[in-house]
DSSP file (Angstrom, degrees, kcal/mol; ACC not computed):
  #  RESIDUE AA STRUCTURE BP1 BP2  ACC     N-H-->O    O-->H-N    N-H-->O    O-->H-N    TCO  KAPPA ALPHA  PHI   PSI    X-CA   Y-CA   Z-CA
    1    1 A M              0   0    0      0, 0.0     2,-0.1     0, 0.0     0, 0.0   0.000 360.0 360.0 360.0 140.9   48.2  -32.2   -8.4
    2    2 A S        -     0   0    0      1,-0.1     3,-0.0     2,-0.1     0, 0.0  -0.449 360.0-153.7 -76.9 145.3   50.9  -33.0   -5.8
    3    3 A T  S    S+     0   0    0     -2,-0.1     2,-0.3     2,-0.0    -1,-0.1   0.495  78.6  42.6 -94.6  -8.1   53.1  -30.2   -4.5
    4    4 A H        -     0   0    0      2,-0.0     2,-0.3     0, 0.0    -2,-0.1  -0.923  63.7-161.8-133.2 156.5   56.0  -32.6   -3.7
    5    5 A Q        -     0   0    0     -2,-0.3     2,-0.3    -3,-0.0    -2,-0.0  -0.993  29.4-101.0-142.0 155.3   57.8  -35.6   -5.3
    6    6 A L        -     0   0    0     -2,-0.3     2,-1.4     1,-0.1    42,-0.0  -0.534  25.3-137.5 -72.9 126.1   60.0  -38.4   -4.3
    7    7 A D     >  -     0   0    0     -2,-0.3     4,-2.6     1,-0.2     5,-0.2  -0.695  26.2-178.3 -82.7  90.3   63.7  -37.9   -5.0
    8    8 A V  H  > S+     0   0    0     -2,-1.4     4,-2.8     1,-0.2     5,-0.2   0.908  76.7  52.6 -62.6 -46.7   64.4  -41.4   -6.2
    9    9 A P  H  > S+     0   0    0      0, 0.0     4,-2.3     0, 0.0    -1,-0.2   0.877 111.7  47.7 -57.3 -37.8   68.1  -41.0   -6.9
   10   10 A E  H  > S+     0   0    0      2,-0.2     4,-2.6     1,-0.2    -2,-0.2   0.904 111.2  50.1 -66.6 -43.8   68.6  -39.6   -3.3
   11   11 A L  H  X S+     0   0    0     -4,-2.6     4,-2.5     1,-0.2     5,-0.2   0.936 111.9  47.9 -63.6 -42.7   66.6  -42.4   -1.8
   12   12 A H  H  X S+     0   0    0     -4,-2.8     4,-2.7    -5,-0.2    -2,-0.2   0.914 110.2  52.3 -62.9 -40.5   68.6  -45.0   -3.7
   13   13 A L  H  X S+     0   0    0     -4,-2.3     4,-2.6    -5,-0.2    -2,-0.2   0.939 111.0  47.2 -59.2 -48.5   71.9  -43.3   -2.7
   14   14 A R  H  X S+     0   0    0     -4,-2.6     4,-2.0     2,-0.2    -2,-0.2   0.901 112.6  49.4 -63.6 -41.2   70.8  -43.4    1.0
   15   15 A L  H  X S+     0   0    0     -4,-2.5     4,-3.2    -5,-0.2    -1,-0.2   0.939 111.4  50.3 -60.0 -45.6   69.8  -47.1    0.7
   16   16 A D  H  X S+     0   0    0     -4,-2.7     4,-2.9     1,-0.2     5,-0.2   0.910 108.4  51.5 -63.0 -44.3   73.1  -47.8   -0.9
   17   17 A I  H  X S+     0   0    0     -4,-2.6     4,-2.0     1,-0.2    -1,-0.2   0.911 114.8  42.1 -59.0 -45.8   75.0  -46.1    1.9
   18   18 A K  H  X S+     0   0    0     -4,-2.0     4,-2.4     2,-0.2    -2,-0.2   0.899 113.0  54.1 -67.7 -41.2   73.2  -48.1    4.6
   19   19 A R  H  X>S+     0   0    0     -4,-3.2     5,-2.2     1,-0.2     4,-0.7   0.957 111.6  44.5 -58.3 -49.6   73.4  -51.4    2.5
   20   20 A R  H ><5S+     0   0    0     -4,-2.9     3,-0.9     1,-0.2    -1,-0.2   0.910 111.7  52.4 -60.2 -42.8   77.2  -50.9    2.2
   21   21 A A  H 3<5S+     0   0    0     -4,-2.0    -1,-0.2     1,-0.3    -2,-0.2   0.868 112.1  46.9 -63.4 -36.3   77.6  -50.0    5.9
   22   22 A D  H 3<5S-     0   0    0     -4,-2.4    -1,-0.3    -5,-0.1    -2,-0.2   0.516 112.2-123.1 -83.1  -4.9   75.7  -53.2    6.9
   23   23 A G  T <<5 +     0   0    0     -3,-0.9     2,-0.3    -4,-0.7    -3,-0.2   0.881  61.9 143.8  67.7  42.1   77.8  -55.2    4.5
   24   24 A L      < -     0   0    0     -5,-2.2    -1,-0.2    -6,-0.1     2,-0.2  -0.758  48.2-130.2-112.1 153.6   74.7  -56.5    2.6
   25   25 A T     >  -     0   0    0     -2,-0.3     4,-2.1     1,-0.1     5,-0.2  -0.550  35.3-108.0 -86.3 166.8   74.0  -57.2   -1.1
   26   26 A W  H  > S+     0   0    0      1,-0.2     4,-2.1     2,-0.2     5,-0.1   0.825 122.2  53.7 -65.2 -31.1   71.0  -55.7   -2.7
   27   27 A R  H  > S+     0   0    0      2,-0.2     4,-2.1     1,-0.2    -1,-0.2   0.847 107.1  51.5 -74.0 -32.0   69.4  -59.2   -2.8
   28   28 A Q  H  > S+     0   0    0      2,-0.2     4,-3.0     1,-0.2     5,-0.2   0.896 109.0  50.6 -65.9 -40.8   70.0  -59.5    0.9
   29   29 A V  H  X S+     0   0    0     -4,-2.1     4,-2.1     2,-0.2    -2,-0.2   0.943 110.7  49.5 -63.6 -43.6   68.4  -56.2    1.5
   30   30 A A  H  X>S+     0   0    0     -4,-2.1     5,-2.7     1,-0.2     4,-0.6   0.933 113.5  45.3 -57.1 -45.7   65.4  -57.3   -0.5
   31   31 A A  H ><5S+     0   0    0     -4,-2.1     3,-0.9     1,-0.2    -2,-0.2   0.910 111.2  52.3 -70.2 -41.4   65.1  -60.6    1.4
   32   32 A Q  H 3<5S+     0   0    0     -4,-3.0    -1,-0.2     1,-0.3    -2,-0.2   0.876 118.4  38.5 -65.7 -33.8   65.6  -58.8    4.9
   33   33 A L  H 3<5S-     0   0    0     -4,-2.1    -1,-0.3    -5,-0.2    -2,-0.2   0.426 109.1-121.2 -96.7   1.9   62.7  -56.4    3.9
   34   34 A D  T <<5 +     0   0    0     -3,-0.9     2,-0.3    -4,-0.6    -3,-0.2   0.882  68.2 135.2  55.3  45.6   60.5  -58.9    2.2
   35   35 A L      < -     0   0    0     -5,-2.7    -1,-0.2    -6,-0.2     2,-0.2  -0.814  62.2-103.1-112.4 154.7   60.7  -56.9   -1.0
   36   36 A S    >>  -     0   0    0     -2,-0.3     3,-1.1     1,-0.1     4,-1.0  -0.527  25.2-125.5 -75.1 149.3   61.2  -58.2   -4.4
   37   37 A A  H 3> S+     0   0    0      1,-0.3     4,-1.9     2,-0.2     3,-0.2   0.846 111.0  63.1 -59.4 -31.8   64.8  -57.6   -5.8
   38   38 A S  H 3> S+     0   0    0      1,-0.2     4,-2.3     2,-0.2    -1,-0.3   0.763  92.7  62.2 -68.9 -23.8   63.1  -56.0   -8.8
   39   39 A T  H <> S+     0   0    0     -3,-1.1     4,-1.7     2,-0.2    -1,-0.2   0.924 109.0  41.9 -65.3 -43.1   61.7  -53.2   -6.5
   40   40 A L  H  X S+     0   0    0     -4,-1.0     4,-1.8     2,-0.2    -2,-0.2   0.831 112.7  54.4 -73.7 -29.6   65.3  -52.2   -5.7
   41   41 A S  H  X S+     0   0    0     -4,-1.9     4,-1.2     2,-0.2    -2,-0.2   0.898 105.8  51.9 -70.8 -39.1   66.4  -52.6   -9.3
   42   42 A R  H ><>S+     0   0    0     -4,-2.3     5,-2.6     1,-0.2     3,-0.6   0.920 107.4  53.5 -63.4 -41.1   63.6  -50.2  -10.4
   43   43 A L  H ><5S+     0   0    0     -4,-1.7     3,-1.8     1,-0.2    -1,-0.2   0.911 104.9  53.7 -59.3 -40.8   64.9  -47.7   -7.9
   44   44 A A  H 3<5S+     0   0    0     -4,-1.8    -1,-0.2     1,-0.3    -2,-0.2   0.798 107.2  52.4 -60.7 -27.9   68.4  -48.0   -9.3
   45   45 A D  T <<5S-     0   0    0     -4,-1.2    -1,-0.3    -3,-0.6    -2,-0.2   0.367 124.5-106.3 -86.9   0.6   66.7  -47.2  -12.7
   46   46 A G  T < 5S+     0   0    0     -3,-1.8     2,-0.3     1,-0.3    -3,-0.2   0.521  74.9 137.0  84.2   9.2   65.1  -44.1  -11.2
   47   47 A R      < -     0   0    0     -5,-2.6    -1,-0.3    -6,-0.2    -2,-0.1  -0.660  55.2-109.4 -92.7 147.8   61.6  -45.4  -11.0
   48   48 A R        -     0   0    0     -2,-0.3    -1,-0.1     1,-0.1     3,-0.1  -0.395  25.7-127.3 -75.7 145.7   59.4  -44.9   -8.0
   49   49 A P        -     0   0    0      0, 0.0    -1,-0.1     0, 0.0     2,-0.1  -0.330  33.3 -94.5 -76.0 165.9   58.5  -47.7   -5.6
   50   50 A D     >  -     0   0    0      1,-0.1     4,-2.4    -2,-0.1     5,-0.2  -0.380  44.9 -99.2 -74.6 170.2   54.9  -48.4   -4.6
   51   51 A A  H  > S+     0   0    0      1,-0.2     4,-2.5     2,-0.2     5,-0.2   0.913 121.7  47.1 -62.1 -45.9   53.6  -46.8   -1.4
   52   52 A D  H  > S+     0   0    0      1,-0.2     4,-2.3     2,-0.2    -1,-0.2   0.900 111.8  48.7 -63.3 -40.9   54.1  -49.9    0.8
   53   53 A A  H  > S+     0   0    0      2,-0.2     4,-2.5     1,-0.2    -1,-0.2   0.881 110.0  53.0 -61.7 -39.5   57.5  -50.5   -0.5
   54   54 A L  H  X S+     0   0    0     -4,-2.4     4,-2.9     2,-0.2     5,-0.2   0.954 108.4  50.1 -64.2 -46.4   58.5  -46.9    0.1
   55   55 A V  H  X S+     0   0    0     -4,-2.5     4,-2.5     1,-0.2     5,-0.2   0.934 110.4  50.8 -57.5 -45.8   57.2  -47.1    3.8
   56   56 A T  H  X S+     0   0    0     -4,-2.3     4,-2.3     1,-0.2    -1,-0.2   0.922 111.7  47.0 -57.7 -44.8   59.3  -50.3    4.2
   57   57 A L  H  X S+     0   0    0     -4,-2.5     4,-2.1     2,-0.2    -1,-0.2   0.891 111.5  50.7 -63.7 -41.3   62.4  -48.5    2.8
   58   58 A L  H  <>S+     0   0    0     -4,-2.9     5,-3.3     2,-0.2     4,-0.5   0.899 110.9  48.7 -62.3 -41.8   61.8  -45.4    5.0
   59   59 A V  H ><5S+     0   0    0     -4,-2.5     3,-1.4     3,-0.2    -2,-0.2   0.930 110.3  51.5 -66.7 -44.5   61.5  -47.6    8.1
   60   60 A W  H 3<5S+     0   0    0     -4,-2.3    -1,-0.2     1,-0.3    -2,-0.2   0.875 112.1  46.3 -62.4 -35.5   64.7  -49.5    7.2
   61   61 A L  T 3<5S-     0   0    0     -4,-2.1    -1,-0.3    -5,-0.2    -2,-0.2   0.538 114.0-121.9 -80.0  -5.3   66.5  -46.1    6.8
   62   62 A D  T < 5S+     0   0    0     -3,-1.4    -3,-0.2    -4,-0.5     3,-0.2   0.845  78.8 121.9  62.4  41.2   65.0  -45.0   10.1
   63   63 A L      < +     0   0    0     -5,-3.3     3,-0.2    -6,-0.1    -4,-0.2   0.068  42.0  92.3-112.9  22.0   63.4  -42.0    8.4
   64   64 A D    >   +     0   0    0     -6,-0.4     3,-1.0    -5,-0.2     4,-0.5   0.535  52.2  99.6 -94.3  -6.8   59.8  -42.8    9.4
   65   65 A D  G >  S+     0   0    0      1,-0.3     3,-1.2     2,-0.2     4,-0.2   0.870  82.9  46.8 -49.6 -50.3   59.6  -40.8   12.6
   66   66 A A  G 3  S+     0   0    0      1,-0.3    -1,-0.3    -3,-0.2     3,-0.2   0.788 122.1  37.3 -70.8 -24.4   57.8  -37.8   11.3
   67   67 A A  G X  S+     0   0    0     -3,-1.0     3,-2.2    -4,-0.2     4,-0.3   0.234  80.4 115.5-105.2  12.4   55.2  -40.0    9.4
   68   68 A S  G X   +     0   0    0     -3,-1.2     3,-1.5    -4,-0.5    -1,-0.2   0.782  63.9  68.7 -61.5 -29.0   55.0  -42.7   12.1
   69   69 A F  G 3  S+     0   0    0      1,-0.3    -1,-0.3    -4,-0.2    -2,-0.1   0.655 106.8  38.7 -64.8 -14.6   51.3  -42.0   12.8
   70   70 A V  G <  S+     0   0    0     -3,-2.2     2,-0.4     2,-0.0    -1,-0.3   0.258 103.4  85.0-114.1   7.8   50.3  -43.3    9.3
   71   71 A I    <   +     0   0    0     -3,-1.5    -7,-0.0    -4,-0.3     0, 0.0  -0.932  50.1 162.4-114.4 133.3   52.8  -46.2    9.3
   72   72 A K        -     0   0    0     -2,-0.4    -3,-0.0     4,-0.1    -2,-0.0  -0.984  45.0 -89.4-141.9 151.2   52.0  -49.6   10.9
   73   73 A P    >   -     0   0    0      0, 0.0     3,-1.7     0, 0.0     0, 0.0  -0.310  41.1-116.7 -55.1 147.6   53.4  -53.1   10.6
   74   74 A K  T 3  S+     0   0    0      1,-0.3     0, 0.0     3,-0.1     0, 0.0   0.762 110.7  55.0 -57.8 -30.8   51.8  -55.1    7.9
   75   75 A D  T 3  S+     0   0    0      2,-0.0    -1,-0.3     0, 0.0     0, 0.0   0.414  89.8  92.7 -90.6   2.2   50.3  -57.8   10.3
   76   76 A Q    <         0   0    0     -3,-1.7    -4,-0.1     1,-0.1     0, 0.0  -0.739 360.0 360.0 -94.8 148.3   48.5  -55.2   12.5
   77   77 A P              0   0    0      0, 0.0    -1,-0.1     0, 0.0    -3,-0.1   0.481 360.0 360.0 -69.9 360.0   44.9  -54.3   11.9
């Protein structure tokens, strides 16, 4: 059993703050990150993203530093 869980509402709030600061729509965020718009919609509904989508979102929020040793760009081996 896991000892921690993802705070989906907090993640969505932080994404929304950055999205607004960057002047983007949710669809533009999805396109920029190469994620489906439904991934972001599911977050808004409080549902968890898959692991790769979560990593992408953390990188976009610049929250990936502490976990950078397990994160790599998709096109790298």
